[in-house]
Structures are given as C-alpha cells and as structure tokens.
BASEGU-758659 format. One record per atom (N, C-alpha, C, O): residue in one letter; x, y, z. Coordinates in steps of 0.1 Angstrom, whole numbers, padded with zeros to 4 digits, always signed. Layout:
BEGIN
AXYZ
...
This chain:
BEGIN
V+0026+0118-0674
V+0018+0110-0670
V+0027+0103-0658
V+0039+0102-0661
D+0025+0100-0649
D+0033+0096-0641
D+0030+0080-0635
D+0018+0076-0633
C+0041+0071-0633
C+0039+0056-0632
C+0028+0052-0624
C+0027+0061-0616
V+0018+0043-0622
V+0011+0039-0616
V+0014+0023-0615
V+0015+0015-0625
G+0016+0019-0601
G+0017+0005-0597
G+0016-0001-0580
G+0015+0006-0570
G+0015-0015-0581
G+0018-0016-0565
G+0023-0030-0562
G+0029-0038-0569
W+0021-0031-0552
W+0025-0044-0549
W+0013-0055-0544
W+0005-0053-0535
A+0013-0066-0553
A-0002-0082-0548
A+0002-0082-0536
A+0011-0076-0530
G-0008-0089-0532
G-0007-0096-0516
G+0004-0106-0516
G+0009-0109-0526
W+0009-0111-0505
W+0018-0121-0504
W+0010-0135-0507
W-0001-0139-0503
A+0016-0140-0512
A+0016-0156-0516
A+0018-0165-0508
A+0028-0165-0501
T+0010-0174-0507
T+0010-0186-0492
T+0027-0192-0493
T+0035-0193-0503
C+0027-0194-0482
C+0041-0196-0481
C+0046-0214-0492
C+0038-0223-0495
D+0059-0214-0494
D+0059-0224-0509
D+0062-0236-0499
D+0070-0243-0503
V+0057-0238-0489
V+0063-0252-0483
V+0048-0253-0471
V+0042-0244-0466
T+0047-0266-0469
T+0035-0267-0461
T+0042-0272-0445
T+0036-0275-0435
C+0055-0272-0447
C+0061-0275-0433
C+0078-0273-0433
C+0085-0276-0442
G+0080-0268-0422
G+0092-0261-0420
G+0091-0246-0426
G+0081-0240-0427
E+0106-0239-0430
E+0113-0231-0436
E+0110-0233-0454
E+0111-0243-0461
G+0104-0219-0457
G+0103-0213-0467
G+0104-0199-0471
G+0110-0190-0467
E+0094-0200-0483
E+0092-0186-0487
E+0080-0177-0492
E+0074-0183-0501
L+0077-0169-0490
L+0066-0158-0492
L+0070-0146-0504
L+0078-0137-0504
V+0063-0151-0512
V+0065-0139-0524
V+0055-0135-0527
V+0044-0141-0527
R+0060-0118-0532
R+0047-0111-0537
R+0051-0106-0548
R+0062-0110-0552
T+0046-0097-0557
T+0050-0094-0569
T+0042-0076-0573
T+0032-0070-0570
Y+0051-0075-0580
Y+0047-0056-0580
Y+0045-0055-0594
Y+0053-0060-0601
F+0033-0048-0599
F+0029-0048-0609
F+0024-0034-0616
F+0016-0028-0609
I+0028-0028-0628
I+0027-0011-0633
I+0016-0014-0641
I+0016-0022-0651
T+0003-0008-0636
T-0008-0007-0645
T-0008+0002-0651
T-0014+0000-0662
T-0002+0015-0650
T+0005+0027-0660
T+0015+0030-0661
T+0019+0038-0652
P+0023+0026-0670
P+0036+0030-0674
P+0039+0044-0671
P+0028+0050-0674
A+0049+0053-0667
A+0053+0067-0668
A+0056+0068-0684
A+0062+0060-0691
S+0050+0080-0688
S+0052+0085-0703
S+0052+0102-0701
S+0048+0109-0691
N+0057+0106-0709
N+0059+0121-0713
N+0064+0129-0702
N+0059+0138-0696
G+0079+0122-0701
G+0085+0126-0683
G+0076+0123-0674
G+0074+0133-0667
G+0071+0116-0672
G+0063+0115-0657
G+0075+0105-0651
G+0085+0101-0656
V+0068+0104-0636
V+0077+0096-0628
V+0076+0081-0628
V+0065+0074-0627
D+0086+0076-0629
D+0089+0060-0632
D+0080+0058-0615
D+0078+0063-0605
C+0080+0047-0620
C+0074+0034-0608
C+0086+0032-0599
C+0097+0031-0606
P+0089+0030-0583
P+0098+0028-0580
P+0105+0013-0581
P+0117+0012-0577
Y+0098+0003-0585
Y+0100-0010-0590
Y+0096-0010-0606
Y+0090-0003-0614
N+0105-0025-0605
N+0101-0031-0624
N+0088-0038-0626
N+0087-0047-0618
H+0079-0037-0633
H+0065-0048-0639
H+0071-0062-0635
H+0081-0065-0641
M+0066-0069-0625
M+0068-0084-0621
M+0077-0083-0613
M+0082-0094-0613
E+0083-0073-0605
E+0099-0074-0597
E+0090-0082-0584
E+0078-0080-0581
T+0099-0091-0577
T+0091-0097-0569
T+0101-0094-0556
T+0113-0093-0556
L+0093-0093-0545
L+0100-0093-0531
L+0095-0107-0523
L+0084-0111-0521
A+0110-0114-0517
A+0108-0125-0511
A+0107-0120-0493
A+0109-0109-0489
E+0103-0131-0486
E+0104-0130-0473
E+0105-0142-0465
E+0094-0147-0465
D+0111-0147-0459
D+0113-0160-0453
D+0101-0164-0438
D+0098-0158-0427
C+0097-0177-0443
C+0084-0182-0438
C+0088-0194-0432
C+0097-0201-0436
V+0078-0197-0417
V+0080-0205-0410
V+0066-0213-0407
V+0057-0208-0402
L+0066-0223-0409
L+0056-0234-0407
L+0059-0244-0398
L+0065-0253-0402
P+0056-0243-0381
P+0059-0253-0372
P+0050-0263-0374
P+0057-0273-0373
C+0039-0266-0377
C+0028-0273-0376
C+0029-0282-0392
C+0022-0278-0402
C+0040-0296-0393
C+0040-0302-0400
C+0028-0311-0397
C+0023-0316-0387
D+0024-0312-0415
D+0008-0326-0417
D+0013-0327-0424
D+0017-0318-0431
D+0017-0338-0426
D+0023-0347-0440
D+0011-0355-0445
D+0009-0356-0457
D+0001-0361-0435
D-0010-0359-0443
D-0023-0353-0448
D-0032-0359-0455
D-0023-0343-0443
D-0031-0332-0449
D-0047-0335-0440
D-0057-0334-0447
D-0047-0338-0432
D-0055-0339-0424
D-0059-0327-0411
D-0069-0328-0403
N-0050-0320-0410
N-0055-0306-0403
N-0049-0309-0386
N-0052-0303-0376
I-0041-0317-0388
I-0036-0321-0373
I-0022-0324-0374
I-0018-0335-0379
C-0014-0315-0369
C-0001-0312-0366
C+0009-0328-0360
C+0009-0333-0349
D+0015-0330-0373
D+0019-0348-0371
D+0024-0349-0355
D+0024-0359-0347
E+0029-0334-0350
E+0037-0336-0333
E+0027-0342-0326
E+0028-0349-0316
V+0015-0338-0331
V+0002-0344-0321
V-0007-0353-0323
V-0015-0357-0315
D-0005-0358-0339
D-0017-0367-0348
D-0011-0381-0342
D+0002-0381-0342
S-0017-0391-0338
S-0018-0405-0338
S-0013-0411-0347
S-0005-0421-0346
C-0018-0405-0358
C-0018-0416-0374
C-0008-0402-0383
C-0013-0396-0392
P+0000-0401-0381
P+0004-0386-0388
P+0008-0392-0407
P+0013-0385-0417
N+0006-0404-0406
N+0010-0411-0424
N-0003-0412-0426
N-0007-0408-0437
D-0012-0418-0416
D-0030-0417-0426
D-0038-0407-0425
D-0037-0403-0414
S-0045-0402-0431
S-0052-0389-0433
S-0066-0396-0428
S-0076-0389-0426
Q-0068-0407-0426
Q-0081-0412-0422
Q-0082-0413-0402
Q-0091-0414-0393
N-0069-0411-0401
N-0065-0412-0387
N-0075-0425-0376
N-0076-0436-0383
D-0079-0425-0366
D-0088-0436-0362
D-0102-0431-0364
D-0103-0421-0358
Q-0113-0433-0370
Q-0124-0428-0372
Q-0133-0439-0366
Q-0145-0437-0366
D-0126-0451-0361
D-0135-0458-0354
D-0132-0462-0340
D-0136-0473-0335
N-0123-0451-0332
N-0116-0448-0326
N-0110-0460-0314
N-0108-0461-0302
D-0108-0467-0323
D-0100-0482-0316
D-0086-0483-0310
D-0080-0492-0303
G-0083-0471-0314
G-0066-0470-0302
G-0058-0471-0317
G-0046-0468-0316
Y-0063-0475-0332
Y-0050-0478-0339
Y-0053-0468-0350
Y-0063-0461-0350
C-0044-0467-0361
C-0047-0458-0372
C-0056-0469-0383
C-0053-0481-0385
D-0068-0461-0389
D-0073-0467-0397
D-0064-0468-0411
D-0056-0459-0413
G-0064-0477-0418
G-0060-0478-0434
G-0044-0485-0436
G-0038-0486-0446
T-0040-0490-0422
T-0026-0499-0423
T-0031-0514-0425
T-0042-0520-0423
S-0026-0516-0426
S-0019-0533-0432
S-0027-0541-0418
S-0032-0532-0411
C-0029-0550-0415
C-0037-0560-0400
C-0022-0562-0399
C-0012-0562-0406
E-0025-0564-0384
E-0014-0574-0373
E-0025-0579-0365
E-0033-0572-0358
A-0025-0591-0367
A-0032-0601-0361
A-0022-0615-0359
A-0011-0616-0364
Y-0029-0625-0351
Y-0022-0635-0346
Y-0034-0646-0340
Y-0044-0642-0334
W-0030-0659-0343
W-0038-0671-0339
W-0037-0674-0324
W-0024-0675-0323
T-0041-0675-0314
T-0038-0683-0302
T-0032-0695-0305
T-0033-0699-0317
E-0024-0702-0294
E-0022-0715-0296
E-0035-0725-0295
E-0043-0724-0286
W-0036-0735-0304
W-0046-0747-0301
W-0052-0748-0284
W-0042-0750-0277
S-0064-0747-0275
S-0063-0753-0268
S-0061-0769-0264
S-0057-0778-0272
D-0063-0772-0254
D-0058-0784-0247
D-0070-0796-0247
D-0079-0796-0239
C-0069-0805-0254
C-0083-0817-0252
C-0085-0821-0239
C-0083-0833-0237
T-0087-0814-0229
T-0088-0817-0217
T-0101-0819-0212
T-0111-0816-0218
N-0101-0825-0198
N-0118-0824-0195
N-0126-0832-0202
N-0137-0833-0198
G-0121-0842-0214
G-0128-0849-0220
G-0134-0842-0231
G-0144-0848-0235
A-0133-0829-0238
A-0132-0819-0251
A-0128-0831-0259
A-0119-0838-0258
A-0140-0830-0269
A-0135-0839-0280
A-0129-0824-0295
A-0126-0826-0306
T-0130-0812-0288
T-0126-0809-0298
T-0113-0796-0289
T-0111-0795-0277
T-0107-0789-0301
T-0099-0780-0297
T-0100-0768-0302
T-0101-0768-0314
T-0100-0757-0296
T-0099-0740-0306
T-0089-0735-0307
T-0078-0741-0304
R-0089-0723-0310
R-0080-0711-0312
R-0086-0704-0315
R-0096-0707-0323
T-0083-0687-0312
T-0086-0681-0316
T-0081-0666-0324
T-0069-0663-0323
Y-0087-0659-0330
Y-0080-0649-0345
Y-0081-0634-0332
Y-0092-0630-0329
V-0067-0629-0325
V-0063-0618-0323
V-0061-0606-0332
V-0050-0605-0337
V-0073-0594-0335
V-0065-0582-0338
V-0061-0576-0333
V-0069-0570-0325
V-0047-0573-0334
V-0041-0560-0329
V-0041-0548-0337
V-0044-0537-0332
V-0039-0549-0350
V-0045-0537-0358
V-0052-0540-0366
V-0049-0550-0372
P-0065-0531-0372
P-0073-0541-0380
P-0066-0531-0393
P-0058-0521-0392
G-0072-0537-0403
G-0068-0536-0417
G-0076-0546-0427
G-0078-0558-0424
E-0080-0541-0438
E-0085-0549-0447
E-0082-0563-0450
E-0090-0572-0451
D-0064-0563-0451
D-0060-0577-0451
D-0060-0587-0443
D-0053-0597-0445
C-0068-0586-0431
C-0070-0595-0421
C-0076-0606-0426
C-0086-0606-0434
E-0070-0617-0422
E-0077-0634-0429
E-0092-0633-0423
E-0101-0635-0431
S-0097-0630-0411
S-0108-0629-0404
S-0109-0623-0390
S-0100-0620-0382
A-0118-0621-0390
A-0126-0609-0379
A-0120-0610-0364
A-0117-0621-0360
D-0119-0603-0360
D-0117-0604-0348
D-0124-0614-0335
D-0136-0614-0332
D-0117-0619-0329
D-0124-0626-0322
D-0127-0647-0328
D-0134-0656-0323
T-0123-0646-0336
T-0129-0656-0348
T-0124-0666-0343
T-0112-0666-0341
V-0133-0679-0337
V-0127-0691-0335
V-0128-0701-0342
V-0138-0701-0348
Q-0120-0710-0343
Q-0115-0722-0351
Q-0118-0733-0342
Q-0113-0731-0331
E-0125-0745-0344
E-0126-0758-0338
E-0120-0769-0347
E-0120-0769-0359
K-0116-0776-0339
K-0107-0790-0348
K-0111-0804-0339
K-0106-0815-0343
C-alpha cells in the first residue's frame, strides 16, 4: 500500500502587523506498508513562507494605523467631535471676567478641548462669583 498524505492549508500570518511567517503542515493519512511507496514528506512536517502585513492595526478596529485618527483607541471618534474617544480629558477654565460696567459678579467658563470621563465639568460650564 502506497503512502497517502497531503498538505493542510496555510495558517494565517503569525503577526498582525509587519513581517511574519505563514506555516502549513503535511499530514499522512495512510502510511506506506508492504513495500509501498513512502510519502515525499514526514507526518507533521511543516513548510514556512514569509508574509508581510503592511496594515498595522494596533487597536484592532480594522483601520490601518497610518490612516486611523485614533490608532491607540478602538472606539475612535464615535461622537464625531474630532477627538479620540476614551482618552483623558484635556480642559481648562478661562480667566475670571472683569467686574466692569457695574457688574456685581464675575464669570469664567470651562472649555473642554478633548472630552474624557475625567473632565470635572461639562463643556461651556459657567461659574459665577
């Protein structure tokens, strides 16, 4: 009985970005016996080829980092405000206004530059004193 075997399909590239390796394995389903012809490869022998995945996607959002406006944030910009979601808040209070023209109070405004859960107030919050 002659040997029967074959190569399995190629596995996926072993990296998600850059240069890696594709591997496939040879499986023998029927070993040679009684003087039959041996298989050309050993059972579980592997064959490897180089692979290159030019689209790096560090946050697994299916957008290549080179065109992803938020390459480290899988949420990206869900609210379309121009800033990556899930980032730390970047905000500031404006200077207190002058008490001019007989005003009894002074005000300042909270300006959110990059929204985040850790913002102390909502954008455009006004304080008076």
